[in-house]
ZAMARGU-4260 file (C-alpha; in steps of 0.2 Angstrom, whole numbers, plus 5000, padded with zeros to 4 digits):
<rodrens>
0) 5000/5000/5000 | 5007/5017/4995 | 5008/5033/5005 | 4994/5041/4994 | 4982/5026/4997
5) 4986/5027/5016 | 4982/5045/5017 | 4966/5043/5007 | 4961/5029/5019 | 4965/5040/5034
10) 4954/5054/5027 | 4939/5042/5025 | 4924/5042/5037 | 4919/5026/5045 | 4904/5026/5033
15) 4915/5028/5018 | 4926/5014/5024 | 4911/5003/5027 | 4904/5007/5009 | 4921/5002/5002
20) 4921/4985/5011 | 4903/4982/5006 | 4907/4986/4988 | 4921/4973/4988 | 4909/4960/4997
25) 4896/4963/4984 | 4908/4961/4969 | 4915/4945/4977 | 4898/4938/4979 | 4893/4941/4961
30) 4882/4955/4963 | 4878/4968/4949 | 4882/4986/4952 | 4866/4993/4959 | 4869/5010/4951
35) 4868/5002/4933 | 4852/4992/4935 | 4841/4992/4919 | 4822/4991/4920 | 4815/4975/4913
40) 4831/4966/4914 | 4836/4952/4925 | 4849/4956/4939 | 4858/4948/4953 | 4860/4960/4967
45) 4871/4958/4983 | 4871/4969/4998 | 4866/4973/5016 | 4848/4975/5021 | 4847/4993/5027
50) 4828/4994/5031 | 4813/4982/5032 | 4796/4990/5030 | 4778/4984/5029 | 4769/4997/5020
55) 4751/5000/5025 | 4740/4991/5012 | 4722/4987/5014 | 4721/4972/5004 | 4738/4963/5001
60) 4752/4964/5013 | 4770/4967/5005 | 4787/4966/5014 | 4800/4979/5007 | 4818/4977/5011
65) 4830/4991/5005 | 4847/4983/5000 | 4863/4993/4999 | 4879/4988/4990 | 4890/5003/4995
70) 4886/5012/4979 | 4867/5012/4977 | 4852/5003/4983 | 4837/4993/4977 | 4821/4988/4985
75) 4816/4970/4986 | 4797/4967/4988 | 4789/4951/4993 | 4770/4952/4989 | 4759/4943/5002
80) 4772/4942/5016 | 4772/4951/5032 | 4789/4944/5037 | 4803/4933/5032 | 4815/4924/5044
85) 4832/4931/5042 | 4828/4946/5032 | 4832/4960/5044 | 4843/4976/5045 | 4862/4971/5044
90) 4859/4954/5034 | 4870/4952/5019 | 4860/4943/5005 | 4860/4939/4986 | 4844/4941/4976
95) 4839/4938/4958 | 4825/4944/4948 | 4818/4956/4935 | 4821/4974/4939 | 4806/4986/4938
100) 4807/5005/4942 | 4794/5011/4955 | 4794/5029/4958 | 4811/5031/4952 | 4818/5017/4963
105) 4825/5001/4956 | 4814/4987/4963 | 4813/4968/4961 | 4796/4959/4965 | 4796/4942/4973
110) 4815/4939/4971 | 4824/4922/4974 | 4836/4926/4988 | 4849/4918/4999 | 4857/4924/5015
115) 4876/4925/5013 | 4887/4923/5028 | 4900/4936/5029 | 4917/4936/5039
</rodrens>
């Protein structure tokens, strides 16, 4: 590691350092860059769950998890679910599905997913 890299690392905040580590983990796990997702195309996304919400709906429940890879985020939506064991903030996961854009946010409905253990 050169002096320039060392100085750059010293100048980073803990959030920036965490984002760098998460980007590396996401790339290693085979995830696509979340800032480059194209609507109506399949994607494999990897990242950490930042938030899990249950939006108020009168008819059909939906569980929404925001996944962040250090660059960008994507919403994963499971229709008809109120909770999924293991899907909670801080969990690193890999999900696959077709990307839709909902209110300007990349979204994958009912993705296939797996929880990936991290070191």
